[in-house]
N, C-alpha and C positions, 0 to 999 in steps of 0.2 A: 438608912438606905443601903441596900445590899450591893456590894461591888460585884460586877459581872466578871466571871472568870474568862480570861482570854487565853487562847492557845498560843504558846510561845512560838516565835518565828521558826518556820521550817518544820515544826513538830508535826503538822498536818501532812506535809509531804513525806516526812521520814517514815511514816507508817506504811507507805507504799513502796519503800525501798526493797527491791528484789521481787516485787509482785509482778506476775505476768500480765500481759494485755488481755482483758476479757474478750471472749469470742463474740459476744453480742455488742453491736455498735451502741445501742442505747445505754448500756451499762458504762461503757467508756465515756460517753458524752456526759453522763451524770457525774462521774468521778471528777472529770476535768472541770466541769462547771462548778462543782463544789469547792474546788481549789482556787479557781481563777475568775469566777463569774462576777465577783464584787467590784471589779474594775471595768470602767466603761470602754477602754480601748481594746478589750479582748473580743475576738470575733469567732463564732462557730458557724461555718458556712456548710450547709447540707446540700448535697447534690447526688446525682445518680451517675455511676461510671458508665462506660459505653455499652455494657451488657445489661444494664438495668439494676445493678447491685447498689444498695444504699451506701453512702460514704459521707464523711465529714472532714472538713478542713479547719484546723485550729491555728490561729496566728494572732499577733498583736499588730494593730494598724500602724503604730508609731515606730515599730522595730523592723517591719517587713516591707519589702518593695512591692507595691500593689501591681505594677506592670509585670513583674516576674510571676506573681501569683496568677494573674489572668492569662498570660500568654504561654507560660511554661508548665503550669500545673493544672488549672481548671480546664482550659481548652483542650489539651491533649487527653485528659482523663474522661471528659464528657463526650468527645468525638471518637476517640480511639483510633487505632491504626486503620488505614484504608482497607486492607485486605480482610479485616475482621468486622467491618461495619455490617450490622444486621445478622451476623453469625453468632451463635451461642458459644460461650467460653466456659469450660469446666472450672469448677471452684479450685481444683488442685493446680490448674495452670494460670489462674487469674493473677496471682502474685508475680509470677515470672513475666507474664505479658506486660503488666503495668511497669515493672522495673526495667525491662529490657527493650520494650517496643513503644510504649505509650509516652512515658515521661522523657522529656528531651533536656532536662536540666542536668548540668555536669555534676553537681553535688547532691547525690541521693543515696541515703543509707536506709537499711532495714533494721528496725529495733523492736524488741519485744518487751523490754523492761518498762513498766509504767512510770517509774520515777524518772528514768532517763528521758522519756518522751516529754513529760511536763517540764523538765529542766531545759530541754531543747527549745520548747516554746518560749520559755523565759529568756533564752539567749537570742531570740530574734529569728528562729527558724520556723518554717511552716511544717506542720505534721498532718498527714493524711491517714485516716483510719477507715478501712473498708470492712463492711460487715462480713463476719465469718472468717477473716484472715487472722492468723495468730501473730502477725508482725505488722507494724505501721511503717509508713514511709516518711523519713525525715529529710526535708529538702531545704537547702540553704537559700535564704532570700533576705539577707541583711540589708538594712537601710539606715545605718547609724550615721548621723552627721559627723563630718570630720573636716579639719582644716587642711590646707595644702602644705606640702613640704616646703620649708623655708629655712633660712639660716638661723641657727639657735641664738637667741638674744644674750645668753649667758656665756657663750664661747665664741666670740668674734675672732675671725682670722683674716689675715691679709693674703696669705698663700696657702692653697689647699682646698679640699672640698668644702662646700658651703651648705650642704643640706643637713637637716637634723631630723631626729625622731619626732613622731607625732603621737597622738593618744591611742588610736586603735592598734592592738598588738599585731594583727595580721600584716599591716603595712610595715611595721618596724621589722618583723621577721623577713619580709621581702627585701628591705634595705640591706639586711645582713646577707641574705642569699645572693643578692646582686653582686656583692663584693667577694663572696666566698663560694664560687661555683665548684665545690668539691664534695664528693660523697662522704667525706670525713666529718662534715659539719653535723653535729647532733643537737637536736632540740627536744627537750623533755618538758611537756606542759602538765602543770598540776593546778588544782583548784584550792584556793586558800580563802578562808572567810566563811563563817557559818551562815551569814545572810547574803553578802555580796557574791560569794563564790567566784572571786576574781581569778582570772587565768594568769598563771605565773610560768614563764618560759625560762628554762635553764639551758643556755647555749654554750657549747664548747667544741673543740676540735679533737676528735678521737685520734689517739696516737701521739698527740702533743700534750694535752692536759693530763695532769696526774689523776689516775682513777680514784685515789683516796680523797683528793680534793673534791672531785665531782660528787662522790658519795657523801662527803661531809656537808656540802652545800645542800644537797637534796634532803639530807636528814634534818638539817636545821629548818628548812622550809616546811617540811611535813610536820614538824613538831609545833608549828604555829597554830594556836587555837584562839581565834579572835572573831568578833562579829563581822568586821569588814576590813579590807585592804583597799583604800581609796587611792593610794599613790605608792610609788616605790619607796618613798621615805618611811612609810609605816613599816614595810618589810625590813628596811635597813636597820631600824631601831630594834627589831625583834631578833635579828640573827647576828648582830655584831658581837664581838667578844667582850668588850668593856663598855658598859652602858653609861658609866659615870665619867668617862674621860672627855676632855674638851676636844681631843683630836679625833677626826673621823677615821674609822678603820675600814670603811668601804667607800670606794670612789664612785661618784655618779657622773654621767656624761650625757649630753644630748646629741653627740656627733657619732654617726655610724662608723666613720673611718677610724675614730679612736677606739671604739668598742672592738672592731675587727683587729686592729693592731694589738690590743691586749690579748685577744684570743689566740693570735698567732704566737705570742710569747708564751702561752700556756695557761692563761687565766680563764676564769669562768664569767660569763656575762648573764645577768638576770634581768629579764624584762617583765613588767607588770602591765596588764591590759588596763588602759585608761591613764597611763603615765608616760610622758615623753622622756623620762630619765631612765637610763640603763644603769644598773649597779655592776661594779667590777670587783671581783674577789679572787685572790687576796690582794690587799692594797698596802703599799709601804709609803713612807712619808715623801720620798723623792718624787712620786708620781704627781703630787699636788703643785709643784712648780714646773713640771714639764708640760709642754704644749704640743699639740699635733703639728703646729706650724714649725716646730724645731726640726722635724724629720722631713718636711716637704721642701725646706730650703737647704742651701749648702751648709756643710757642717761648721764652717767658720762663722757664718751668720747666726746659725742656731745656737752655737756655743756662746757667742757674745750676748745674745738675747737672754739665754738662760742664766749666765753669770749676773746680768743686770737684775733679773728677777730675784736671784738669791740675795744679792745685796739689798734690794728693796725689802725683801722679807725680813732680814735682820734689822734693817733700818726702822721698819715699822714696829718691830717688837721692843727694841731697847732704847730708842732715841728719847722718848719722853722721860723714862726713868733715869737715863743717864744725865739728862739735863737737870732733873730735880736733884740728883746726888751731887753733881758738881756745884750747882748754885748754892745748895744748902750746907754741904759739908766740905767740899774741896774746891773752893774758888781759886786756890793758888795754881790749879792745873790750867787755868785759862790764861792766855797771853795778856800782858798788862793793858795794851791799848784796847783789846776786845773786852776785857773785864771792865774798863772804865765805861765803854759804850753800853754794856749790859747793865751796869749799876745805874747809869743815867736813865735808861729805859724803865727800870724797875723802881725809880725814885718815888713815884706817886702811887704805886700798887700797895694796897693795905693788907694783902694776903700773903702768906708764905708761898713759896714756889709749888709745893705739893698740892695745896688747895687750888692755886691758880691753874695748874695743869689739869687737875681732875675736873674742874668746872669747864674748861675748854674741851676736854675729851668728851664729857657727857653732852655738851652742846653739839659737838660734831656728830655724835651718835644719833641724837634726836634729829638733827638736820638730815642725816643720811637716811634714816627710816622714813622721814616725811617725804623725801625726794623719791624713794622707791614706791611709796603708796599712792602718790599723786599721779594723774594722767601724764603720759609721756610728753605732751606738748607743754604742760605747765611745770613738770619736774625739772627740766633742764634750766629753765629761767629761774626757778626758785633756788636751785643749788648755787648758781652764779650770784644772784642778788643776795642770798643769805650769807654766803661766805664774805662777800665784799662789805655789805652793810653791817652785819653783826661783828665782823672782825674789826672794822674801822671804829664802830661805836664802842666796842669793848676797850680798845686802846685809848680812845678819846675820853671815856668816862673813868679810866684808871682801874678797870677791873682786870686787865691783863697787860703785860708788856709786849712791845713789838716782837722781841725775840721769841716769846712764848707762842705767839700767833704763827710765826714762821715755823717753829718746831712742830706744832700740831698740824699745820698744813702739809709739811713734808711727810710727816708720819701717815697722814690720811692718803696722800698720793702713793706712798710706798705700799700701803695695803691694797690699793687697786691693782697693783702690778701682779698679784698672785692670781694665776688663771682659775684656780678652784675657789668658789665662793665659800664653801664650808670650811676649808683650811684657813682662808683669810679671816673668817669669823672667829675661829679658834684663837688665832693670834691677837685679834682685837680684844677678846675676853682676857687673855693672859697679860695684856698690857697693864690692866688695873692692879692686880696683886704686885706686879713689879714696881709700879709707881708707889704703892703703899710701903713696900720694903725699902725703896730708895729714900722715901721721906723719913723713915724711922732709923735706918742704919747706914745710909749712904751707899757707897760702892760695895761694901760688904753685903748689904742687903740684896743688891743686884746679882752678885756672884752666887749667893745662897739660893736666890730665886731661880737662876738659870740652872744650877745644879739639881734642884728639885724637879724642874721641868724636864731636864735631860734624863734624870733617873726614872721619872714616870714614863717617858717615851721609850726608854730601854726595856721597861717591863711589859710594854704592849705587844700583842701579837694579833695578826689578822689571819684567821684560819690556819694557825700554826706557824705562820711566817713572821719572824721578828720585824718589828715596825721600822727600825732604823737600818735594816739591811738595804743595800750592800755595803754600807759604811761600817756598821757594827751588827753582826759579825761580818768581817770583810769578805768580799767576793770580787775577784779580778774582772770577770766578764761584766758584772753589774757596775763596777766602778767606771767602766768606759762610757757609761751613760748617766753618771752621777752629777758632777758639777758642770761638765762640758758634754756636748753631744758628739761622740766620736764619729768618724766616718762610717758609713754603712758597711763597707767591706772590712772594717776593723772589728766591728761587733759580730764576729762570725758564729758565736755560740749563744744560746739562751742562758740567762742567769741560772746558776745552780740552786738558788733559793726556791724556785718553783718546782724543782725536780721533774722537769718536763720529760716526756717519753722520748722525744727526738731533740737532741742538743744542738745539732748544726742547723743554721738558718741562712748561711751564705755558701753557695756552691764553690767547688774547687776552680771552675773556669773563671769566676769573678776574682778569686784570690790570685790565680796565676796571671790574669791580665793586669791586676794592679801592681804585681811584683816585677813584671817584665818591662824592659825599656822599649818604648814605642816612639816612633817618629811621626811628626805631623805629615798628613797626607800631601799637603802642599809642598813641604820640603822634599818629600820623596819624588813628587812629580818634577820639581826643579832639578833634582839630581839626575833624573832620567833624561830630562831635556838637555842638560849639559853633556851627558854621555853621548847622546845622539849627535849633537853638534860636533863633538870631538871625533866620533867615528866618521861623520860626513867629511870633516876636514882631512882626516887621514886618507880617506878613499880618494878625495880630489887630488891630494899630493901624489899618490901612487900613479894616477893617470897622467899627471904632468910629467913625471919622471920617465914614463914610457914614451 
C-alpha cells in the first residue's frame, strides 16, 4: 500500500508569503478555500456591496462574534451610506468609501498580502474581499472564551491587589496598561511557533530598562524555532541560560502588580498568549522568597515575614540531612535527656535513619502530588487524612520513629512558606542528595553538599546578571531589600546590577520629609490653643489694671 504524501504544516500557506491579493474575487475565493475549506467551521459568505459589486466575507464561526459580523460588517456594506444609496460609486473611490463611510467597526485594517489575510482569518478576524480591489478589509471580531479576572491560586496575599492574569494576551496587556499610564511603556509583539504562531509580548519601560537587556531578550525569543508555544513555561525553557540547573533563572508570576513592580525596577516582562503566567527577566535568587505583600505592608511587618520565610527555606533544605547526620554519626551533639527520648522512639525501627528519612520523604512527595491532582474539594481532606493516618500508622507499625515524622512534617511545612513554587521545587529536589551525603559522610557530607550547591549558584547568570547578587557580588542598594525589606524612602535608587537608565526612584521631597523633624498636627493645635488662652489672659489683665 502506497503511503500518501502529506503537505507539512504551513507549507501550503508559506508558498503564498508575499503574494499580492488577486484582483479577481473568484481567484481569491479559490485560494482561500483550498487552504481552509476542509474544516467545517469555516464560512465564506458571498454578498453584494451597496453599489452592486460582488464581495465575500471569510471567517470562522467558533472564533468570530456573529452579532458583530451581522451588525457592523454585513449590514453597513450591503445598505451603504444613506447619501450614496442608489448612486453609482466609481471603482477608484469604492475602497475609500467602504473604509471611511460604510464600515462602523473600530478595528479595520487594509491589507494586500495574501498570507497575512489567511493568517488574520486563523486568528479569529473577519476578512472582506471586494471584487476589483487590490486590498482587503481585515476587521476584528474575536469571540474567544475567557475566564474572569480572579485572585491567582498560586500567589495568595492578605494585603495588596488580588487580581491576576488570565489567558488572553490582550486582557493581560490591559492590566499592565491600567497600572502604567505612561507613554514610556513599550510592548513589542512577536510570533513564535511554526504551527501555533503564538503571540509573545515583550514589555518594558523605556528610559529605565537597559537597552542591551531588551535587545538580548528579543534576540533569544526570535531564535526560538519550534512547532508550538502552548504556555510561557515552554518559552522559559528555551531562553534560560542554564538548562540543567535545578534553580529557575526566570521568575514567573500571575500577579500584574508584581510584574509592574519588576518593570519599574528595570526588568523585562514577557507575556505569552494563552498563558496566565508572566515571565520576568533577569531574575536573581532573592526574588523567590520575596512577596508582593512585603511592599504593601509596613516595613517592620514585611521584614519579619521575609526573615521567617528565609528561615523556613533553610529549614526545609537541611533539616532532614542534619537529622540523619546527627543520629547516624554524631549522637553526642544531642542533649542526654533528648538523646534518650530519641533512642526510645527508634527502638523498634528496623531501618537506619537515612532509609527511614528517604522513605518518609518519598511518601510525602507522593502525597503532595496526589493532593495537587485531585479535585479541590477532595484534595484538602486527603492531605489531612493522609498525614494523620499514614503518619500514625507508620509509627505504630515501626516503620518510622515519632521524631522522624516530626522532622519530615516540619520540613514539608517549611517548603510551603516559599512564595515561588518553582524555587520551592528546586529545594525539594536538592534535599535528596543532601540526605544521601549525610547518610554516607555525616556532617562533612552536608558541608560538602552545601559548598557544591553554593558553587553552582555562584556560576549561574540570568541574562548576564549574577544569580546571587546583590549578596555576591555585593551591592549596597540591593542589600537594602535582601534579608529585610527596608523602608521605601530608604531604597532611593535602583540596584546597580540591572544597569537601569534612571537610577533614582524616590524623589527629593520624600527624602526631605523623612529627614525633617515634624510635629503631630494635634500637638500643634494644642500649642496654638494654649497660646491663645495665654494671650486672652494677658489682655484681660491689662483691662483690669486700667
